[in-house]
PDB file with SEQRES, HELIX, SHEET and CRYST1 records, atoms N, CA, C and O in Angstrom:
SEQRES   1 A   45  MET LEU LEU LEU GLY GLY ILE LEU TYR PRO ALA LEU PRO          
SEQRES   2 A   45  GLU GLN MET ALA VAL HIS TRP ASN ALA SER ASP GLU THR          
SEQRES   3 A   45  ASP GLY THR ALA ALA SER ARG SER ARG SER TRP PRO CYS          
SEQRES   4 A   45  ARG ARG SER SER CYS SER                                      
HELIX    1 AA1 LEU A    2  LEU A    8  1                                   7    
HELIX    2 AA2 TYR A    9  ALA A   11  5                                   3    
HELIX    3 AA3 SER A   32  ARG A   35  1                                   4    
SHEET    1 AA1 2 GLN A  15  TRP A  20  0                                        
SHEET    2 AA1 2 THR A  26  ALA A  31 -1                                        
CRYST1    1.000    1.000    1.000  90.00  90.00  90.00 P 1           1          
ATOM      1  N   MET A   1       9.172  -6.708   6.701  1.00  0.00           N  
ATOM      2  CA  MET A   1       8.064  -6.352   7.570  1.00  0.00           C  
ATOM      3  C   MET A   1       6.737  -6.840   6.975  1.00  0.00           C  
ATOM      4  O   MET A   1       5.872  -7.330   7.702  1.00  0.00           O  
ATOM      5  N   LEU A   2       6.583  -6.708   5.678  1.00  0.00           N  
ATOM      6  CA  LEU A   2       5.352  -7.160   5.036  1.00  0.00           C  
ATOM      7  C   LEU A   2       5.187  -8.671   5.167  1.00  0.00           C  
ATOM      8  O   LEU A   2       4.080  -9.167   5.375  1.00  0.00           O  
ATOM      9  N   LEU A   3       6.283  -9.390   5.044  1.00  0.00           N  
ATOM     10  CA  LEU A   3       6.235 -10.843   5.197  1.00  0.00           C  
ATOM     11  C   LEU A   3       5.797 -11.221   6.610  1.00  0.00           C  
ATOM     12  O   LEU A   3       4.975 -12.120   6.786  1.00  0.00           O  
ATOM     13  N   LEU A   4       6.335 -10.545   7.603  1.00  0.00           N  
ATOM     14  CA  LEU A   4       5.956 -10.810   8.990  1.00  0.00           C  
ATOM     15  C   LEU A   4       4.467 -10.524   9.203  1.00  0.00           C  
ATOM     16  O   LEU A   4       3.777 -11.290   9.875  1.00  0.00           O  
ATOM     17  N   GLY A   5       3.978  -9.433   8.636  1.00  0.00           N  
ATOM     18  CA  GLY A   5       2.555  -9.114   8.738  1.00  0.00           C  
ATOM     19  C   GLY A   5       1.686 -10.185   8.106  1.00  0.00           C  
ATOM     20  O   GLY A   5       0.632 -10.530   8.639  1.00  0.00           O  
ATOM     21  N   GLY A   6       2.123 -10.708   6.977  1.00  0.00           N  
ATOM     22  CA  GLY A   6       1.369 -11.768   6.309  1.00  0.00           C  
ATOM     23  C   GLY A   6       1.335 -13.049   7.107  1.00  0.00           C  
ATOM     24  O   GLY A   6       0.349 -13.786   7.070  1.00  0.00           O  
ATOM     25  N   ILE A   7       2.404 -13.318   7.826  1.00  0.00           N  
ATOM     26  CA  ILE A   7       2.458 -14.523   8.657  1.00  0.00           C  
ATOM     27  C   ILE A   7       1.587 -14.372   9.901  1.00  0.00           C  
ATOM     28  O   ILE A   7       0.904 -15.314  10.302  1.00  0.00           O  
ATOM     29  N   LEU A   8       1.610 -13.193  10.506  1.00  0.00           N  
ATOM     30  CA  LEU A   8       0.869 -12.982  11.757  1.00  0.00           C  
ATOM     31  C   LEU A   8      -0.599 -12.626  11.551  1.00  0.00           C  
ATOM     32  O   LEU A   8      -1.390 -12.727  12.489  1.00  0.00           O  
ATOM     33  N   TYR A   9      -0.974 -12.217  10.362  1.00  0.00           N  
ATOM     34  CA  TYR A   9      -2.351 -11.782  10.090  1.00  0.00           C  
ATOM     35  C   TYR A   9      -3.424 -12.774  10.543  1.00  0.00           C  
ATOM     36  O   TYR A   9      -4.397 -12.350  11.166  1.00  0.00           O  
ATOM     37  N   PRO A  10      -3.294 -14.065  10.260  1.00  0.00           N  
ATOM     38  CA  PRO A  10      -4.340 -15.015  10.682  1.00  0.00           C  
ATOM     39  C   PRO A  10      -4.473 -15.141  12.204  1.00  0.00           C  
ATOM     40  O   PRO A  10      -5.507 -15.597  12.693  1.00  0.00           O  
ATOM     41  N   ALA A  11      -3.463 -14.752  12.940  1.00  0.00           N  
ATOM     42  CA  ALA A  11      -3.503 -14.885  14.401  1.00  0.00           C  
ATOM     43  C   ALA A  11      -4.139 -13.679  15.092  1.00  0.00           C  
ATOM     44  O   ALA A  11      -4.298 -13.689  16.313  1.00  0.00           O  
ATOM     45  N   LEU A  12      -4.501 -12.652  14.342  1.00  0.00           N  
ATOM     46  CA  LEU A  12      -5.108 -11.468  14.956  1.00  0.00           C  
ATOM     47  C   LEU A  12      -6.478 -11.798  15.539  1.00  0.00           C  
ATOM     48  O   LEU A  12      -7.241 -12.554  14.936  1.00  0.00           O  
ATOM     49  N   PRO A  13      -6.797 -11.239  16.708  1.00  0.00           N  
ATOM     50  CA  PRO A  13      -8.146 -11.427  17.255  1.00  0.00           C  
ATOM     51  C   PRO A  13      -9.154 -10.624  16.433  1.00  0.00           C  
ATOM     52  O   PRO A  13      -8.769  -9.711  15.702  1.00  0.00           O  
ATOM     53  N   GLU A  14     -10.428 -10.953  16.545  1.00  0.00           N  
ATOM     54  CA  GLU A  14     -11.464 -10.227  15.804  1.00  0.00           C  
ATOM     55  C   GLU A  14     -11.563  -8.774  16.254  1.00  0.00           C  
ATOM     56  O   GLU A  14     -11.737  -7.882  15.424  1.00  0.00           O  
ATOM     57  N   GLN A  15     -11.457  -8.528  17.547  1.00  0.00           N  
ATOM     58  CA  GLN A  15     -11.519  -7.173  18.093  1.00  0.00           C  
ATOM     59  C   GLN A  15     -10.203  -6.852  18.786  1.00  0.00           C  
ATOM     60  O   GLN A  15      -9.639  -7.689  19.490  1.00  0.00           O  
ATOM     61  N   MET A  16      -9.716  -5.621  18.577  1.00  0.00           N  
ATOM     62  CA  MET A  16      -8.487  -5.178  19.221  1.00  0.00           C  
ATOM     63  C   MET A  16      -8.755  -3.873  19.950  1.00  0.00           C  
ATOM     64  O   MET A  16      -9.525  -3.037  19.478  1.00  0.00           O  
ATOM     65  N   ALA A  17      -8.116  -3.702  21.103  1.00  0.00           N  
ATOM     66  CA  ALA A  17      -8.232  -2.456  21.849  1.00  0.00           C  
ATOM     67  C   ALA A  17      -7.523  -1.348  21.090  1.00  0.00           C  
ATOM     68  O   ALA A  17      -6.401  -1.534  20.618  1.00  0.00           O  
ATOM     69  N   VAL A  18      -8.171  -0.197  20.971  1.00  0.00           N  
ATOM     70  CA  VAL A  18      -7.569   0.933  20.270  1.00  0.00           C  
ATOM     71  C   VAL A  18      -7.531   2.192  21.120  1.00  0.00           C  
ATOM     72  O   VAL A  18      -6.917   3.184  20.727  1.00  0.00           O  
ATOM     73  N   HIS A  19      -8.183   2.166  22.293  1.00  0.00           N  
ATOM     74  CA  HIS A  19      -8.191   3.345  23.153  1.00  0.00           C  
ATOM     75  C   HIS A  19      -8.353   2.920  24.594  1.00  0.00           C  
ATOM     76  O   HIS A  19      -9.106   1.993  24.894  1.00  0.00           O  
ATOM     77  N   TRP A  20      -7.645   3.600  25.496  1.00  0.00           N  
ATOM     78  CA  TRP A  20      -7.726   3.321  26.924  1.00  0.00           C  
ATOM     79  C   TRP A  20      -8.041   4.613  27.655  1.00  0.00           C  
ATOM     80  O   TRP A  20      -7.598   5.685  27.244  1.00  0.00           O  
ATOM     81  N   ASN A  21      -8.813   4.518  28.752  1.00  0.00           N  
ATOM     82  CA  ASN A  21      -9.140   5.708  29.535  1.00  0.00           C  
ATOM     83  C   ASN A  21      -8.030   5.987  30.554  1.00  0.00           C  
ATOM     84  O   ASN A  21      -7.010   5.297  30.570  1.00  0.00           O  
ATOM     85  N   ALA A  22      -8.229   6.989  31.395  1.00  0.00           N  
ATOM     86  CA  ALA A  22      -7.216   7.393  32.368  1.00  0.00           C  
ATOM     87  C   ALA A  22      -6.947   6.312  33.407  1.00  0.00           C  
ATOM     88  O   ALA A  22      -5.877   6.300  34.016  1.00  0.00           O  
ATOM     89  N   SER A  23      -7.902   5.402  33.622  1.00  0.00           N  
ATOM     90  CA  SER A  23      -7.726   4.301  34.573  1.00  0.00           C  
ATOM     91  C   SER A  23      -7.083   3.088  33.914  1.00  0.00           C  
ATOM     92  O   SER A  23      -7.016   2.016  34.515  1.00  0.00           O  
ATOM     93  N   ASP A  24      -6.614   3.252  32.691  1.00  0.00           N  
ATOM     94  CA  ASP A  24      -5.964   2.189  31.923  1.00  0.00           C  
ATOM     95  C   ASP A  24      -6.906   1.027  31.617  1.00  0.00           C  
ATOM     96  O   ASP A  24      -6.489  -0.130  31.560  1.00  0.00           O  
ATOM     97  N   GLU A  25      -8.187   1.355  31.420  1.00  0.00           N  
ATOM     98  CA  GLU A  25      -9.178   0.360  31.022  1.00  0.00           C  
ATOM     99  C   GLU A  25      -9.535   0.597  29.558  1.00  0.00           C  
ATOM    100  O   GLU A  25      -9.615   1.738  29.104  1.00  0.00           O  
ATOM    101  N   THR A  26      -9.745  -0.476  28.838  1.00  0.00           N  
ATOM    102  CA  THR A  26     -10.109  -0.350  27.426  1.00  0.00           C  
ATOM    103  C   THR A  26     -11.493   0.258  27.303  1.00  0.00           C  
ATOM    104  O   THR A  26     -12.446  -0.227  27.914  1.00  0.00           O  
ATOM    105  N   ASP A  27     -11.609   1.324  26.514  1.00  0.00           N  
ATOM    106  CA  ASP A  27     -12.925   1.908  26.272  1.00  0.00           C  
ATOM    107  C   ASP A  27     -13.176   2.128  24.778  1.00  0.00           C  
ATOM    108  O   ASP A  27     -14.065   2.885  24.388  1.00  0.00           O  
ATOM    109  N   GLY A  28     -12.391   1.464  23.970  1.00  0.00           N  
ATOM    110  CA  GLY A  28     -12.598   1.530  22.531  1.00  0.00           C  
ATOM    111  C   GLY A  28     -11.978   0.325  21.845  1.00  0.00           C  
ATOM    112  O   GLY A  28     -10.839  -0.041  22.135  1.00  0.00           O  
ATOM    113  N   THR A  29     -12.718  -0.288  20.943  1.00  0.00           N  
ATOM    114  CA  THR A  29     -12.203  -1.429  20.186  1.00  0.00           C  
ATOM    115  C   THR A  29     -12.494  -1.223  18.706  1.00  0.00           C  
ATOM    116  O   THR A  29     -13.327  -0.401  18.326  1.00  0.00           O  
ATOM    117  N   ALA A  30     -11.801  -1.975  17.894  1.00  0.00           N  
ATOM    118  CA  ALA A  30     -12.026  -1.931  16.446  1.00  0.00           C  
ATOM    119  C   ALA A  30     -11.853  -3.333  15.893  1.00  0.00           C  
ATOM    120  O   ALA A  30     -11.130  -4.153  16.459  1.00  0.00           O  
ATOM    121  N   ALA A  31     -12.511  -3.595  14.802  1.00  0.00           N  
ATOM    122  CA  ALA A  31     -12.339  -4.874  14.117  1.00  0.00           C  
ATOM    123  C   ALA A  31     -10.927  -4.899  13.547  1.00  0.00           C  
ATOM    124  O   ALA A  31     -10.590  -4.088  12.685  1.00  0.00           O  
ATOM    125  N   SER A  32     -10.124  -5.801  14.012  1.00  0.00           N  
ATOM    126  CA  SER A  32      -8.718  -5.818  13.642  1.00  0.00           C  
ATOM    127  C   SER A  32      -8.491  -6.174  12.191  1.00  0.00           C  
ATOM    128  O   SER A  32      -7.643  -5.565  11.539  1.00  0.00           O  
ATOM    129  N   ARG A  33      -9.205  -7.120  11.674  1.00  0.00           N  
ATOM    130  CA  ARG A  33      -8.934  -7.588  10.318  1.00  0.00           C  
ATOM    131  C   ARG A  33      -9.341  -6.579   9.259  1.00  0.00           C  
ATOM    132  O   ARG A  33      -8.783  -6.584   8.162  1.00  0.00           O  
ATOM    133  N   SER A  34     -10.286  -5.725   9.557  1.00  0.00           N  
ATOM    134  CA  SER A  34     -10.689  -4.749   8.550  1.00  0.00           C  
ATOM    135  C   SER A  34      -9.727  -3.581   8.461  1.00  0.00           C  
ATOM    136  O   SER A  34      -9.730  -2.870   7.456  1.00  0.00           O  
ATOM    137  N   ARG A  35      -8.916  -3.359   9.459  1.00  0.00           N  
ATOM    138  CA  ARG A  35      -7.997  -2.217   9.473  1.00  0.00           C  
ATOM    139  C   ARG A  35      -6.537  -2.610   9.597  1.00  0.00           C  
ATOM    140  O   ARG A  35      -5.693  -1.743   9.823  1.00  0.00           O  
ATOM    141  N   SER A  36      -6.217  -3.870   9.457  1.00  0.00           N  
ATOM    142  CA  SER A  36      -4.844  -4.290   9.680  1.00  0.00           C  
ATOM    143  C   SER A  36      -3.936  -4.061   8.481  1.00  0.00           C  
ATOM    144  O   SER A  36      -2.721  -3.950   8.647  1.00  0.00           O  
ATOM    145  N   TRP A  37      -4.496  -3.987   7.278  1.00  0.00           N  
ATOM    146  CA  TRP A  37      -3.683  -3.746   6.081  1.00  0.00           C  
ATOM    147  C   TRP A  37      -3.987  -2.362   5.561  1.00  0.00           C  
ATOM    148  O   TRP A  37      -5.136  -1.922   5.600  1.00  0.00           O  
ATOM    149  N   PRO A  38      -2.980  -1.670   5.077  1.00  0.00           N  
ATOM    150  CA  PRO A  38      -3.243  -0.360   4.449  1.00  0.00           C  
ATOM    151  C   PRO A  38      -4.165  -0.559   3.239  1.00  0.00           C  
ATOM    152  O   PRO A  38      -4.096  -1.587   2.566  1.00  0.00           O  
ATOM    153  N   CYS A  39      -5.002   0.402   2.974  1.00  0.00           N  
ATOM    154  CA  CYS A  39      -5.915   0.267   1.847  1.00  0.00           C  
ATOM    155  C   CYS A  39      -5.725   1.434   0.875  1.00  0.00           C  
ATOM    156  O   CYS A  39      -5.183   2.482   1.228  1.00  0.00           O  
ATOM    157  N   ARG A  40      -6.178   1.224  -0.330  1.00  0.00           N  
ATOM    158  CA  ARG A  40      -6.143   2.289  -1.327  1.00  0.00           C  
ATOM    159  C   ARG A  40      -7.271   3.255  -1.040  1.00  0.00           C  
ATOM    160  O   ARG A  40      -8.268   2.887  -0.419  1.00  0.00           O  
ATOM    161  N   ARG A  41      -7.121   4.471  -1.483  1.00  0.00           N  
ATOM    162  CA  ARG A  41      -8.148   5.491  -1.237  1.00  0.00           C  
ATOM    163  C   ARG A  41      -9.527   5.063  -1.676  1.00  0.00           C  
ATOM    164  O   ARG A  41     -10.507   5.347  -0.988  1.00  0.00           O  
ATOM    165  N   SER A  42      -9.628   4.395  -2.787  1.00  0.00           N  
ATOM    166  CA  SER A  42     -10.943   4.009  -3.305  1.00  0.00           C  
ATOM    167  C   SER A  42     -11.603   2.933  -2.463  1.00  0.00           C  
ATOM    168  O   SER A  42     -12.826   2.797  -2.492  1.00  0.00           O  
ATOM    169  N   SER A  43     -10.804   2.147  -1.696  1.00  0.00           N  
ATOM    170  CA  SER A  43     -11.397   1.065  -0.922  1.00  0.00           C  
ATOM    171  C   SER A  43     -11.488   1.369   0.561  1.00  0.00           C  
ATOM    172  O   SER A  43     -12.061   0.580   1.311  1.00  0.00           O  
ATOM    173  N   CYS A  44     -10.941   2.488   1.005  1.00  0.00           N  
ATOM    174  CA  CYS A  44     -11.024   2.850   2.437  1.00  0.00           C  
ATOM    175  C   CYS A  44     -12.409   3.418   2.737  1.00  0.00           C  
ATOM    176  O   CYS A  44     -13.021   4.102   1.916  1.00  0.00           O  
ATOM    177  N   SER A  45     -12.876   3.109   3.938  1.00  0.00           N  
ATOM    178  CA  SER A  45     -14.173   3.665   4.316  1.00  0.00           C  
ATOM    179  C   SER A  45     -14.018   4.595   5.485  1.00  0.00           C  
ATOM    180  O   SER A  45     -15.002   5.167   5.954  1.00  0.00           O  
TER     181      SER A  45                                                      
END                                                                             
């Protein structure tokens, strides 16, 4: 799984939808590259 993540990481868009409203429209996005890998406690914000 980690290998697959490493291969697909460069293909991630800059912004990814993270929340949808009741009408199934995106109403929340996040920077994908900053949150795509797990981080250590000291480096998480």
